[in-house]
C-alpha positions in Angstrom: -29.9 24.4 9.7 -31.5 21.5 7.7 -30.9 18.0 9.0 -29.1 16.9 5.8 -26.6 19.8 6.2 -26.0 18.9 9.9 -25.3 15.3 8.9 -22.9 16.3 6.2 -21.1 18.7 8.6 -20.8 16.0 11.2 -19.5 13.5 8.7 -16.9 15.9 7.5 -15.8 16.6 11.0 -15.5 12.9 11.8 -13.5 12.3 8.7 -11.1 15.1 9.6 -10.8 14.0 13.2 -9.6 10.4 12.6 -6.6 9.3 10.6 -4.2 6.5 10.0 -1.2 6.3 7.8 1.4 3.7 7.2 4.9 4.7 8.4 6.7 1.7 7.0 7.0 -2.0 6.3 9.8 -4.0 8.0 10.9 -7.5 7.0 12.4 -8.2 10.5 12.3 -6.3 13.8 13.2 -6.9 17.4 14.1 -5.0 20.5 15.9 -7.9 22.1 19.5 -9.1 21.9 20.3 -12.3 19.9 17.0 -13.2 18.2 16.8 -16.9 17.7 15.1 -18.9 14.9 12.2 -20.5 16.6 10.5 -23.6 15.2 7.1 -22.5 16.6 4.3 -21.3 14.3 4.3 -17.5 14.1 1.3 -15.6 15.7 0.0 -12.4 14.1 -0.1 -9.8 16.9 -0.5 -6.0 17.4 1.3 -3.7 19.8 0.9 0.0 20.4 2.3 3.0 22.2 -0.1 5.9 22.7 -0.4 9.4 24.1 -3.6 11.2 25.1 -4.0 14.6 23.6 -5.7 17.5 25.5 -6.8 20.3 23.2 -3.6 20.0 21.0 -1.0 19.1 23.6 0.2 15.6 24.5 -0.6 14.7 28.1 2.4 12.5 28.8 5.4 11.1 27.0 5.2 10.9 23.2 4.5 7.5 21.6 7.6 5.4 21.1 8.1 2.9 18.3 10.3 0.7 20.4 7.6 0.4 23.1 5.0 -0.6 20.4 7.4 -3.3 19.1 8.0 -4.5 22.6 4.3 -4.7 23.4 3.8 -6.8 20.3 6.6 -9.1 21.2 5.2 -9.6 24.7 1.7 -10.3 23.2 3.1 -12.9 20.9 5.5 -14.3 23.5 8.4 -14.2 21.0 11.8 -12.7 20.4 11.4 -11.3 16.9 8.7 -10.1 14.5 8.6 -10.6 10.7 6.6 -8.9 8.1 5.8 -6.0 10.4 3.7 -3.0 9.4 4.1 0.3 11.3 1.3 2.8 11.4 0.5 6.1 13.1 -3.1 6.4 14.1 -4.7 9.6 15.3 -8.2 10.0 16.7 -8.9 13.7 17.5 -11.8 15.9 18.1 -10.7 19.5 17.2 -10.0 21.6 20.2 -11.2 19.0 22.6 -8.7 16.1 22.6 -7.9 12.7 21.3 -5.2 10.1 21.1 -2.2 9.4 18.9 -0.6 6.0 18.7 2.2 4.1 16.9 0.8 0.7 16.0 3.0 -2.3 15.0 1.4 -5.5 13.5 3.3 -8.6 12.4 4.1 -12.2 12.8 5.9 -13.0 16.1 7.9 -16.2 16.6 
């Protein structure tokens, strides 16, 4: 097989094996009771909840959106997140394994 064809096949496989798509945009999100308006400057943070994939099967509990939000709130040391973007990211090598994650990014205050 010529080298150029091998490189093209590898590039195609890599493109098929990784993906990311936006699930939604949220103006305000929290997992805690009674969010308070904080006077502090918001911090842009990222939280995620992931599951490893073996062949095509999840090796553990499925990713949870609430866990991803809670991870972001802990990282930002806040009670609420504004302007949040929720994505699902998948990195997968066919018939070997990979990882699927809910990812939440936003401003925590």
